[in-house]
Backbone as JSON, one array per atom type, in Angstrom:
{
  "sequence": "MKNRIAIAFVILASVLTLAPSSARGQEASAGVRKVVDKVVPQYPSVARRMNIQGVVRLDVLVAPNGAVTSIEVRGGHPLLADAAQTAIHQWKWAPAPHETHETIELRFNP",
  "N": [[9.3, -20.8, -46.69], [11.52, -22.43, -47.31], [13.07, -21.92, -45.07], [11.54, -23.13, -43.06], [11.69, -25.81, -43.79], [14.44, -26.21, -43.51], [14.72, -25.77, -40.74], [13.13, -27.85, -39.77], [14.63, -30.01, -40.67], [17.01, -29.69, -39.17], [16.03, -30.06, -36.59], [15.12, -32.71, -36.8], [17.56, -33.99, -37.39], [18.91, -33.48, -34.99], [17.37, -34.95, -33.16], [17.74, -37.53, -34.16], [20.49, -37.9, -33.71], [20.62, -38.31, -31.04], [19.87, -40.89, -30.55], [21.25, -44.17, -30.25], [23.45, -45.34, -32.81], [24.32, -47.83, -33.44], [24.85, -51.26, -32.39], [27.28, -51.38, -31.26], [27.64, -49.15, -29.77], [28.27, -46.69, -30.86], [27.74, -43.36, -31.89], [26.64, -41.0, -34.3], [26.82, -37.73, -35.58], [25.95, -35.48, -38.07], [26.65, -32.91, -40.55], [24.78, -30.46, -42.44], [24.38, -31.38, -45.06], [23.06, -34.26, -46.67], [23.87, -37.56, -45.73], [24.32, -40.32, -47.74], [25.42, -42.83, -47.84], [26.66, -44.6, -45.29], [29.3, -45.74, -43.27], [29.83, -47.68, -40.47], [32.12, -47.03, -37.9], [34.74, -49.25, -36.91], [35.19, -50.34, -33.68], [38.22, -50.02, -32.16], [40.06, -52.85, -31.06], [42.13, -52.64, -29.21], [41.55, -50.19, -27.99], [39.12, -50.87, -26.84], [39.92, -52.87, -24.99], [41.46, -51.27, -23.33], [39.56, -49.69, -22.3], [38.99, -47.25, -23.52], [37.13, -44.51, -24.41], [34.87, -42.12, -25.89], [34.35, -39.0, -27.67], [34.89, -38.31, -31.08], [35.73, -35.62, -33.02], [35.33, -34.34, -36.24], [36.27, -32.53, -39.16], [35.04, -32.55, -42.27], [35.76, -32.36, -45.66], [33.75, -32.27, -48.41], [33.34, -33.23, -51.71], [31.62, -31.9, -54.65], [30.41, -34.13, -55.87], [29.85, -35.77, -53.77], [31.82, -37.31, -52.6], [34.39, -37.91, -50.15], [36.85, -35.52, -49.68], [38.85, -34.52, -47.96], [39.86, -34.98, -44.51], [39.88, -33.58, -41.33], [40.95, -33.98, -38.1], [39.42, -32.81, -35.24], [39.29, -33.3, -32.59], [39.56, -35.76, -29.97], [40.48, -39.1, -28.89], [43.5, -40.46, -30.19], [43.55, -43.23, -31.05], [40.83, -43.76, -31.44], [40.26, -41.77, -33.25], [41.65, -42.57, -35.56], [40.16, -44.85, -36.3], [37.72, -43.63, -36.78], [38.34, -41.91, -38.95], [39.01, -43.8, -40.93], [36.52, -45.0, -41.41], [34.92, -42.75, -42.16], [36.11, -41.92, -44.53], [34.93, -43.64, -46.3], [32.33, -42.84, -46.44], [29.52, -41.45, -48.2], [28.08, -38.58, -49.56], [25.07, -36.79, -50.49], [24.81, -35.42, -53.8], [25.86, -32.04, -54.52], [25.82, -28.53, -55.46], [28.31, -27.41, -54.95], [31.47, -27.84, -53.17], [31.43, -28.84, -49.71], [31.86, -28.22, -46.19], [31.64, -30.5, -43.67], [30.72, -31.12, -40.38], [31.42, -33.66, -38.22], [30.58, -35.76, -35.54], [31.55, -38.51, -33.77], [30.65, -40.9, -31.45], [32.19, -43.09, -29.28], [31.54, -45.84, -27.38], [32.28, -48.46, -25.17]],
  "CA": [[9.12, -22.23, -46.79], [12.84, -23.06, -47.23], [13.51, -21.83, -43.68], [10.81, -24.14, -42.29], [12.27, -27.11, -44.13], [15.77, -26.26, -42.88], [14.53, -25.91, -39.3], [12.64, -29.21, -39.54], [15.76, -30.92, -40.88], [17.91, -29.54, -38.03], [15.38, -30.7, -35.45], [15.15, -34.14, -37.05], [18.95, -34.43, -37.24], [19.22, -33.44, -33.56], [16.7, -36.08, -32.52], [18.37, -38.77, -34.61], [21.83, -38.05, -33.15], [20.51, -38.72, -29.65], [19.65, -42.33, -30.5], [22.44, -44.93, -30.65], [23.42, -45.71, -34.22], [24.67, -49.23, -33.65], [24.95, -52.07, -31.19], [28.61, -51.18, -30.7], [27.63, -47.98, -28.91], [28.76, -45.51, -31.54], [26.74, -42.43, -32.39], [27.2, -40.07, -35.28], [26.01, -36.57, -35.96], [26.51, -34.96, -39.31], [26.29, -31.56, -40.93], [23.52, -30.21, -43.12], [24.28, -32.2, -46.28], [22.59, -35.61, -46.34], [24.74, -38.7, -45.95], [23.56, -41.35, -48.42], [26.05, -44.12, -47.58], [27.41, -44.43, -44.05], [30.0, -46.92, -42.77], [30.01, -47.59, -39.03], [33.52, -47.28, -37.54], [35.06, -50.42, -36.09], [35.78, -49.98, -32.38], [39.52, -50.7, -32.09], [40.12, -53.8, -29.96], [43.04, -52.1, -28.2], [40.8, -49.17, -27.26], [38.12, -51.58, -26.03], [40.63, -53.49, -23.86], [41.94, -50.21, -22.44], [38.36, -48.94, -21.91], [39.06, -45.89, -24.07], [35.87, -44.12, -25.02], [34.74, -40.68, -26.04], [33.85, -38.41, -28.9], [35.86, -37.85, -32.08], [35.16, -34.55, -33.84], [36.02, -34.28, -37.52], [35.82, -31.6, -40.19], [35.15, -33.31, -43.51], [35.54, -31.63, -46.9], [33.03, -33.16, -49.31], [33.3, -32.75, -53.09], [30.27, -31.77, -55.19], [29.84, -35.44, -56.2], [29.53, -36.46, -52.52], [32.98, -38.06, -52.1], [35.23, -37.23, -49.16], [38.09, -34.98, -50.22], [39.82, -34.51, -46.88], [39.33, -35.06, -43.15], [40.73, -32.99, -40.31], [40.5, -34.35, -36.76], [39.29, -31.64, -34.37], [39.36, -33.71, -31.19], [39.3, -37.15, -29.68], [41.63, -39.97, -28.68], [44.1, -40.87, -31.47], [43.11, -44.57, -31.48], [39.46, -43.64, -31.92], [40.29, -40.89, -34.43], [42.06, -43.39, -36.71], [39.01, -45.67, -36.69], [36.71, -42.72, -37.32], [38.77, -41.47, -40.28], [38.9, -44.93, -41.85], [35.11, -45.16, -41.77], [34.4, -41.54, -42.82], [36.62, -41.91, -45.92], [34.05, -44.47, -47.11], [31.0, -42.24, -46.49], [29.13, -40.76, -49.44], [27.03, -37.59, -49.35], [24.25, -36.44, -51.66], [25.45, -34.41, -54.65], [25.56, -30.63, -54.24], [26.41, -27.68, -56.49], [29.68, -27.02, -54.6], [31.99, -28.62, -52.05], [30.96, -28.38, -48.41], [32.53, -28.69, -44.98], [30.68, -31.16, -42.79], [31.23, -31.4, -39.06], [30.96, -34.97, -37.79], [30.97, -36.23, -34.2], [31.31, -39.94, -33.57], [30.8, -41.27, -30.05], [32.62, -44.46, -29.07], [31.3, -46.38, -26.06], [32.51, -49.92, -25.23]],
  "C": [[10.47, -22.96, -46.66], [13.34, -23.04, -45.79], [12.82, -22.88, -42.82], [11.37, -25.53, -42.55], [13.64, -27.26, -43.46], [15.65, -26.46, -41.37], [14.06, -27.32, -38.96], [13.77, -30.22, -39.69], [16.72, -30.87, -39.69], [17.33, -30.23, -36.81], [15.43, -32.22, -35.6], [16.57, -34.7, -36.86], [19.36, -34.46, -35.77], [18.61, -34.62, -32.84], [17.39, -37.38, -32.89], [19.74, -38.97, -34.0], [21.78, -38.44, -31.69], [20.33, -40.22, -29.5], [20.92, -43.05, -30.91], [22.32, -45.38, -32.09], [23.82, -47.15, -34.47], [24.76, -49.95, -32.32], [26.31, -51.9, -30.53], [28.69, -49.94, -29.82], [28.19, -46.74, -29.56], [27.6, -44.67, -32.02], [27.42, -41.49, -33.36], [26.25, -38.9, -35.45], [26.71, -35.94, -37.15], [26.04, -33.55, -39.56], [24.97, -31.52, -41.68], [23.33, -31.1, -44.35], [23.95, -33.65, -45.92], [23.63, -36.67, -46.69], [23.89, -39.81, -46.58], [24.15, -42.75, -48.22], [26.99, -43.96, -46.4], [28.02, -45.76, -43.63], [30.24, -46.7, -41.28], [31.47, -47.9, -38.69], [33.66, -48.54, -36.7], [35.72, -49.94, -34.8], [37.1, -50.73, -32.26], [39.6, -51.62, -30.86], [41.05, -53.31, -28.84], [42.32, -51.05, -27.36], [39.76, -49.81, -26.36], [38.77, -52.2, -24.79], [41.08, -52.45, -22.84], [40.79, -49.33, -21.92], [38.45, -47.47, -22.33], [37.75, -45.61, -24.77], [35.85, -42.61, -25.17], [34.24, -40.28, -27.41], [35.02, -38.02, -29.79], [35.14, -36.82, -32.94], [36.01, -34.4, -35.1], [35.41, -33.18, -38.39], [36.1, -32.29, -41.52], [34.86, -32.39, -44.69], [34.96, -32.61, -47.91], [32.93, -32.5, -50.69], [31.85, -32.64, -53.57], [29.61, -33.13, -55.51], [29.53, -36.29, -54.96], [30.67, -37.26, -51.93], [33.76, -37.22, -51.09], [36.53, -36.8, -49.82], [39.19, -34.97, -49.17], [39.11, -34.55, -45.54], [40.35, -34.42, -42.23], [40.14, -33.34, -38.94], [40.53, -33.1, -35.88], [39.34, -32.0, -32.89], [39.05, -35.17, -31.05], [40.59, -37.94, -29.52], [42.17, -40.45, -30.02], [43.68, -42.26, -31.96], [41.7, -44.52, -32.07], [39.4, -42.79, -33.18], [40.7, -41.66, -35.68], [40.89, -44.23, -37.22], [37.92, -44.81, -37.33], [37.08, -42.29, -38.74], [38.65, -42.59, -41.32], [37.46, -45.11, -42.32], [34.61, -43.97, -42.58], [34.91, -41.45, -44.26], [35.73, -42.72, -46.84], [32.63, -43.91, -47.2], [30.78, -41.56, -47.83], [27.97, -39.83, -49.11], [26.24, -37.38, -50.64], [24.99, -35.4, -52.49], [24.98, -33.0, -54.27], [26.24, -29.78, -55.31], [27.86, -27.27, -56.2], [30.18, -27.88, -53.45], [31.51, -28.0, -50.73], [31.86, -28.92, -47.31], [31.45, -29.26, -44.08], [31.38, -31.45, -41.47], [30.59, -32.69, -38.58], [31.45, -35.22, -36.37], [30.59, -37.68, -34.1], [31.61, -40.27, -32.12], [31.12, -42.76, -29.97], [32.39, -44.84, -27.61], [31.49, -47.89, -26.12], [31.25, -50.71, -24.95]]
}
């Protein structure tokens, strides 16, 4: 039963990450732990003027209480990565018995 729930969650998460998450053209995909409070990154005006777009990949360490402990950028343009980190530091995950590593991908499209 737990495996079926996990598979259903993965399928649902995959479907949700295909749909745009905001009018600004940013998409987010998250790890297994549920995000309960999400802040949409601000598209940097300099990046918009320079038509910089793409995906920022982040590894986020989340404490048992759901707060972000640390963020490591795994890829993406530095201007977009700064905006992504600023937003992700404000995210809150559901409580868990131990800290977790969450892989986040944020897509920036002008």
